[in-house]
C-alpha positions, 0 to 999 in steps of 0.5 A: 504837475503844474498847468499855469506857467507862474506855478511850475516857476514856483516849484524850481523856486521851491526845489532850489530854495530846500536844497538851500535850506536842507544845506545849511541844517545839514552844515549846523548838524555836522557842527553840533556833532563836532561840538558833542564829540568836543564835550563828549573828548572833554576838549575845553579849547575846542568845545568853544571855538565848536560852540562858537561855529555854532552859533554863528550858524544857528543865527545866520539861519534863522535871521535867513528864516530857515529854523525858527529864531526861538527853536536856534536860541533854545538849542544855543542856550543848551550848549552854552550851559553845556560847555560852562558846566565843561568848563566848572568840571575842568576847573 
């Protein structure tokens, strides 16, 4: 436990930010699962919508430093390739 008042305040702030970050990461994870399910079911339209949602959430999270920008870019590229492969396979 902190002894200094400012340290006590920092603990409260860190707990609040940790909860917010965890919520954002959980939301991203949920949308990634929806995208992967759409890919497995070979549903192009649902996958495109889910992809747009995932990309949007990841960009926002990277902008707020919840996740690293390079990590977000790497995952977006991976999902874009999955979507492109699905589109090619559907043709």
